[in-house]
Short mmCIF file of the C-alpha atoms (twelve columns), coordinates in Angstrom:
data_MODEL
# 
_entry.id   MODEL 
# 
loop_
_atom_site.group_PDB 
_atom_site.id 
_atom_site.type_symbol 
_atom_site.label_atom_id 
_atom_site.label_alt_id 
_atom_site.label_comp_id 
_atom_site.label_asym_id 
_atom_site.label_seq_id 
_atom_site.Cartn_x 
_atom_site.Cartn_y 
_atom_site.Cartn_z 
_atom_site.pdbx_PDB_model_num 
ATOM 1   C CA . UNK A 1   183.664 -28.499 226.814 1 
ATOM 2   C CA . UNK A 2   182.093 -31.888 227.473 1 
ATOM 3   C CA . UNK A 3   185.342 -33.839 227.048 1 
ATOM 4   C CA . UNK A 4   187.345 -31.619 229.391 1 
ATOM 5   C CA . UNK A 5   184.548 -31.799 231.967 1 
ATOM 6   C CA . UNK A 6   184.145 -35.571 231.735 1 
ATOM 7   C CA . UNK A 7   187.921 -36.053 231.894 1 
ATOM 8   C CA . UNK A 8   188.089 -33.976 235.091 1 
ATOM 9   C CA . UNK A 9   185.083 -35.777 236.587 1 
ATOM 10  C CA . UNK A 10  186.641 -39.150 235.745 1 
ATOM 11  C CA . UNK A 11  189.975 -38.234 237.289 1 
ATOM 12  C CA . UNK A 12  188.206 -37.106 240.464 1 
ATOM 13  C CA . UNK A 13  185.863 -40.096 240.635 1 
ATOM 14  C CA . UNK A 14  188.624 -42.654 240.224 1 
ATOM 15  C CA . UNK A 15  191.217 -40.577 242.149 1 
ATOM 16  C CA . UNK A 16  193.543 -40.556 239.126 1 
ATOM 17  C CA . UNK A 17  193.568 -44.361 238.815 1 
ATOM 18  C CA . UNK A 18  191.747 -45.169 235.591 1 
ATOM 19  C CA . UNK A 19  190.252 -48.695 235.510 1 
ATOM 20  C CA . UNK A 20  192.106 -50.972 233.077 1 
ATOM 21  C CA . UNK A 21  189.135 -51.402 230.775 1 
ATOM 22  C CA . UNK A 22  189.234 -47.681 229.997 1 
ATOM 23  C CA . UNK A 23  192.921 -47.490 229.100 1 
ATOM 24  C CA . UNK A 24  193.125 -47.323 225.333 1 
ATOM 25  C CA . UNK A 25  195.736 -46.928 222.621 1 
ATOM 26  C CA . UNK A 26  198.563 -48.845 221.049 1 
ATOM 27  C CA . UNK A 27  201.245 -50.506 223.110 1 
ATOM 28  C CA . UNK A 28  203.586 -47.876 224.428 1 
ATOM 29  C CA . UNK A 29  200.997 -45.155 223.811 1 
ATOM 30  C CA . UNK A 30  198.283 -46.280 226.186 1 
ATOM 31  C CA . UNK A 31  196.250 -43.496 227.689 1 
ATOM 32  C CA . UNK A 32  193.376 -43.275 230.164 1 
ATOM 33  C CA . UNK A 33  190.048 -42.530 228.521 1 
ATOM 34  C CA . UNK A 34  188.347 -40.689 231.392 1 
ATOM 35  C CA . UNK A 35  185.355 -39.736 229.266 1 
ATOM 36  C CA . UNK A 36  184.626 -43.399 228.572 1 
ATOM 37  C CA . UNK A 37  185.031 -44.208 232.284 1 
ATOM 38  C CA . UNK A 38  182.510 -41.519 233.269 1 
ATOM 39  C CA . UNK A 39  180.083 -42.564 230.534 1 
ATOM 40  C CA . UNK A 40  180.116 -46.084 232.003 1 
ATOM 41  C CA . UNK A 41  178.958 -44.541 235.291 1 
ATOM 42  C CA . UNK A 42  176.290 -42.494 233.513 1 
ATOM 43  C CA . UNK A 43  174.489 -45.695 232.516 1 
ATOM 44  C CA . UNK A 44  172.995 -45.542 236.022 1 
ATOM 45  C CA . UNK A 45  172.319 -41.814 236.510 1 
ATOM 46  C CA . UNK A 46  170.726 -42.091 239.966 1 
ATOM 47  C CA . UNK A 47  173.657 -44.091 241.323 1 
ATOM 48  C CA . UNK A 48  176.048 -41.673 239.630 1 
ATOM 49  C CA . UNK A 49  174.342 -38.686 241.246 1 
ATOM 50  C CA . UNK A 50  174.410 -40.337 244.685 1 
ATOM 51  C CA . UNK A 51  178.091 -41.179 244.236 1 
ATOM 52  C CA . UNK A 52  178.893 -37.557 243.368 1 
ATOM 53  C CA . UNK A 53  176.802 -35.902 246.048 1 
ATOM 54  C CA . UNK A 54  176.690 -38.263 249.003 1 
ATOM 55  C CA . UNK A 55  179.306 -40.977 248.732 1 
ATOM 56  C CA . UNK A 56  182.260 -39.171 247.193 1 
ATOM 57  C CA . UNK A 57  185.243 -39.405 249.546 1 
ATOM 58  C CA . UNK A 58  186.622 -35.928 248.955 1 
ATOM 59  C CA . UNK A 59  189.057 -36.325 251.858 1 
ATOM 60  C CA . UNK A 60  190.901 -38.872 249.673 1 
ATOM 61  C CA . UNK A 61  191.834 -36.251 247.063 1 
ATOM 62  C CA . UNK A 62  195.571 -35.589 246.949 1 
ATOM 63  C CA . UNK A 63  197.531 -32.555 245.860 1 
ATOM 64  C CA . UNK A 64  199.200 -34.409 242.942 1 
ATOM 65  C CA . UNK A 65  195.741 -35.433 241.686 1 
ATOM 66  C CA . UNK A 66  194.404 -31.870 241.898 1 
ATOM 67  C CA . UNK A 67  197.529 -30.483 240.212 1 
ATOM 68  C CA . UNK A 68  197.172 -33.083 237.440 1 
ATOM 69  C CA . UNK A 69  193.514 -32.160 236.898 1 
ATOM 70  C CA . UNK A 70  194.315 -28.433 236.905 1 
ATOM 71  C CA . UNK A 71  197.101 -29.003 234.363 1 
ATOM 72  C CA . UNK A 72  194.798 -31.086 232.141 1 
ATOM 73  C CA . UNK A 73  192.126 -28.356 232.321 1 
ATOM 74  C CA . UNK A 74  194.713 -25.667 231.540 1 
ATOM 75  C CA . UNK A 75  196.051 -27.651 228.560 1 
ATOM 76  C CA . UNK A 76  192.535 -28.291 227.206 1 
ATOM 77  C CA . UNK A 77  191.567 -24.631 227.694 1 
ATOM 78  C CA . UNK A 78  194.584 -23.588 225.603 1 
ATOM 79  C CA . UNK A 79  193.871 -26.268 223.006 1 
ATOM 80  C CA . UNK A 80  190.167 -25.397 222.704 1 
ATOM 81  C CA . UNK A 81  190.539 -21.650 223.307 1 
ATOM 82  C CA . UNK A 82  187.817 -21.694 225.966 1 
ATOM 83  C CA . UNK A 83  187.542 -21.239 229.700 1 
ATOM 84  C CA . UNK A 84  186.588 -24.070 231.987 1 
ATOM 85  C CA . UNK A 85  183.505 -22.392 233.432 1 
ATOM 86  C CA . UNK A 86  179.938 -23.671 233.691 1 
ATOM 87  C CA . UNK A 87  178.734 -20.985 231.276 1 
ATOM 88  C CA . UNK A 88  181.382 -21.810 228.651 1 
ATOM 89  C CA . UNK A 89  180.749 -25.545 229.029 1 
ATOM 90  C CA . UNK A 90  176.966 -25.035 228.769 1 
ATOM 91  C CA . UNK A 91  177.497 -23.059 225.545 1 
ATOM 92  C CA . UNK A 92  179.429 -25.915 223.921 1 
ATOM 93  C CA . UNK A 93  177.822 -28.922 225.617 1 
ATOM 94  C CA . UNK A 94  174.645 -29.359 227.684 1 
ATOM 95  C CA . UNK A 95  173.311 -28.039 230.986 1 
ATOM 96  C CA . UNK A 96  173.953 -31.347 232.828 1 
ATOM 97  C CA . UNK A 97  177.602 -31.235 231.704 1 
ATOM 98  C CA . UNK A 98  177.842 -27.643 232.970 1 
ATOM 99  C CA . UNK A 99  176.603 -28.914 236.341 1 
ATOM 100 C CA . UNK A 100 179.389 -31.496 236.310 1 
ATOM 101 C CA . UNK A 101 181.785 -28.633 235.557 1 
ATOM 102 C CA . UNK A 102 180.447 -26.858 238.663 1 
ATOM 103 C CA . UNK A 103 181.027 -30.042 240.683 1 
ATOM 104 C CA . UNK A 104 184.639 -30.300 239.466 1 
ATOM 105 C CA . UNK A 105 185.279 -26.655 240.365 1 
ATOM 106 C CA . UNK A 106 183.628 -27.166 243.753 1 
ATOM 107 C CA . UNK A 107 185.813 -30.217 244.506 1 
ATOM 108 C CA . UNK A 108 188.988 -28.356 243.533 1 
ATOM 109 C CA . UNK A 109 187.962 -25.384 245.671 1 
ATOM 110 C CA . UNK A 110 187.017 -27.719 248.541 1 
ATOM 111 C CA . UNK A 111 190.462 -29.331 248.307 1 
ATOM 112 C CA . UNK A 112 192.257 -25.995 248.745 1 
ATOM 113 C CA . UNK A 113 189.941 -24.805 251.508 1 
ATOM 114 C CA . UNK A 114 190.324 -28.136 253.296 1 
ATOM 115 C CA . UNK A 115 194.105 -27.869 252.898 1 
ATOM 116 C CA . UNK A 116 193.994 -24.571 254.806 1 
ATOM 117 C CA . UNK A 117 191.501 -25.885 257.362 1 
ATOM 118 C CA . UNK A 118 193.383 -29.127 258.167 1 
ATOM 119 C CA . UNK A 119 196.057 -27.434 260.346 1 
ATOM 120 C CA . UNK A 120 193.289 -25.557 262.145 1 
ATOM 121 C CA . UNK A 121 191.428 -28.838 262.707 1 
ATOM 122 C CA . UNK A 122 194.627 -30.374 264.046 1 
ATOM 123 C CA . UNK A 123 195.013 -27.425 266.417 1 
ATOM 124 C CA . UNK A 124 191.371 -27.778 267.438 1 
ATOM 125 C CA . UNK A 125 191.825 -31.499 268.094 1 
ATOM 126 C CA . UNK A 126 194.940 -30.774 270.154 1 
ATOM 127 C CA . UNK A 127 193.125 -28.039 272.097 1 
ATOM 128 C CA . UNK A 128 190.166 -30.371 272.685 1 
ATOM 129 C CA . UNK A 129 192.551 -33.097 273.908 1 
ATOM 130 C CA . UNK A 130 194.205 -30.609 276.270 1 
ATOM 131 C CA . UNK A 131 190.788 -29.413 277.409 1 
ATOM 132 C CA . UNK A 132 189.788 -33.019 278.044 1 
ATOM 133 C CA . UNK A 133 192.854 -33.500 280.258 1 
ATOM 134 C CA . UNK A 134 192.139 -30.252 282.112 1 
ATOM 135 C CA . UNK A 135 188.464 -31.178 282.561 1 
ATOM 136 C CA . UNK A 136 189.469 -34.604 283.878 1 
ATOM 137 C CA . UNK A 137 191.844 -32.956 286.355 1 
ATOM 138 C CA . UNK A 138 189.121 -30.465 287.297 1 
ATOM 139 C CA . UNK A 139 186.670 -33.319 287.818 1 
ATOM 140 C CA . UNK A 140 189.194 -35.135 290.002 1 
ATOM 141 C CA . UNK A 141 189.873 -31.962 292.001 1 
ATOM 142 C CA . UNK A 142 186.135 -31.375 292.420 1 
ATOM 143 C CA . UNK A 143 185.746 -34.941 293.662 1 
ATOM 144 C CA . UNK A 144 188.547 -34.379 296.196 1 
ATOM 145 C CA . UNK A 145 186.988 -31.055 297.220 1 
ATOM 146 C CA . UNK A 146 183.609 -32.768 297.665 1 
ATOM 147 C CA . UNK A 147 185.243 -35.429 299.850 1 
ATOM 148 C CA . UNK A 148 186.889 -32.697 301.954 1 
ATOM 149 C CA . UNK A 149 183.621 -30.741 302.168 1 
ATOM 150 C CA . UNK A 150 181.765 -33.925 303.186 1 
ATOM 151 C CA . UNK A 151 184.425 -34.571 305.834 1 
ATOM 152 C CA . UNK A 152 184.161 -30.976 307.080 1 
ATOM 153 C CA . UNK A 153 180.371 -31.295 307.178 1 
ATOM 154 C CA . UNK A 154 180.668 -34.541 309.164 1 
ATOM 155 C CA . UNK A 155 183.118 -32.895 311.553 1 
ATOM 156 C CA . UNK A 156 180.768 -29.888 311.889 1 
ATOM 157 C CA . UNK A 157 177.859 -32.203 312.704 1 
ATOM 158 C CA . UNK A 158 180.033 -34.018 315.246 1 
ATOM 159 C CA . UNK A 159 181.139 -30.675 316.720 1 
ATOM 160 C CA . UNK A 160 177.545 -29.361 316.849 1 
ATOM 161 C CA . UNK A 161 176.449 -32.587 318.551 1 
ATOM 162 C CA . UNK A 162 179.321 -32.336 321.062 1 
ATOM 163 C CA . UNK A 163 178.503 -28.660 321.773 1 
ATOM 164 C CA . UNK A 164 174.828 -29.566 322.216 1 
ATOM 165 C CA . UNK A 165 175.778 -32.377 324.618 1 
ATOM 166 C CA . UNK A 166 178.102 -30.013 326.501 1 
ATOM 167 C CA . UNK A 167 175.346 -27.391 326.759 1 
ATOM 168 C CA . UNK A 168 172.906 -30.038 327.957 1 
ATOM 169 C CA . UNK A 169 175.424 -31.286 330.506 1 
ATOM 170 C CA . UNK A 170 176.125 -27.734 331.692 1 
ATOM 171 C CA . UNK A 171 172.390 -27.173 332.151 1 
ATOM 172 C CA . UNK A 172 172.113 -30.465 333.954 1 
ATOM 173 C CA . UNK A 173 175.057 -29.498 336.191 1 
ATOM 174 C CA . UNK A 174 173.365 -26.143 336.867 1 
ATOM 175 C CA . UNK A 175 170.049 -27.818 337.685 1 
ATOM 176 C CA . UNK A 176 171.802 -30.371 339.837 1 
ATOM 177 C CA . UNK A 177 173.696 -27.575 341.613 1 
ATOM 178 C CA . UNK A 178 170.436 -25.766 342.223 1 
ATOM 179 C CA . UNK A 179 168.833 -28.951 343.505 1 
ATOM 180 C CA . UNK A 180 171.806 -29.586 345.778 1 
ATOM 181 C CA . UNK A 181 171.667 -26.009 347.012 1 
ATOM 182 C CA . UNK A 182 167.932 -26.345 347.774 1 
ATOM 183 C CA . UNK A 183 168.488 -29.738 349.318 1 
ATOM 184 C CA . UNK A 184 171.236 -28.325 351.487 1 
ATOM 185 C CA . UNK A 185 168.969 -25.482 352.646 1 
ATOM 186 C CA . UNK A 186 166.241 -27.969 353.471 1 
ATOM 187 C CA . UNK A 187 168.673 -30.167 355.312 1 
ATOM 188 C CA . UNK A 188 169.906 -27.146 357.253 1 
ATOM 189 C CA . UNK A 189 166.296 -26.120 357.842 1 
ATOM 190 C CA . UNK A 190 165.486 -29.615 359.062 1 
ATOM 191 C CA . UNK A 191 168.513 -29.566 361.379 1 
ATOM 192 C CA . UNK A 192 167.203 -26.381 362.885 1 
ATOM 193 C CA . UNK A 193 163.784 -27.976 363.238 1 
ATOM 194 C CA . UNK A 194 165.333 -31.009 364.840 1 
ATOM 195 C CA . UNK A 195 167.064 -28.826 367.383 1 
ATOM 196 C CA . UNK A 196 163.829 -27.016 368.201 1 
ATOM 197 C CA . UNK A 197 162.021 -30.255 368.743 1 
ATOM 198 C CA . UNK A 198 164.540 -31.554 371.175 1 
# 
């Protein structure tokens, strides 16, 4: 259980590209020793844990890599007559190795979920881009509307001022007419007085 788990972890960690120093075997029969590659990482367990949990670039996993890992797991399961599950690995190895088994299963599952989600993300990005264009157009239209409303408000103020001036002038004309009418009566009254005094 430990070998199959460490092989899968190594393939995931190095994205299927085993470092040269971990390729072993005779010329023509060289093979990647993923277990050795992972054990080299385990020399620094804290760094290894951080690499697995925080720094692992799971977006870089490819379908050929996942298929290769799944095939290797399937072959090893048949060879060892055991399932690649945390419980089965814990029974034949140790608890920490079973946790690595869980991580491998989680990464494989994440790959397939992400594969289904990617088109949805692309659609979301396209919808957000379209929304951005629409919002920009809406913002531009609102700015134009504001300019028109400001212009209408200015015209309304100008109109109100003109109406107020007209009303004031009409009142002034009325007052002036009244004054003229009174002045005319006085003048006529004074003419009559003038005639009486003569």
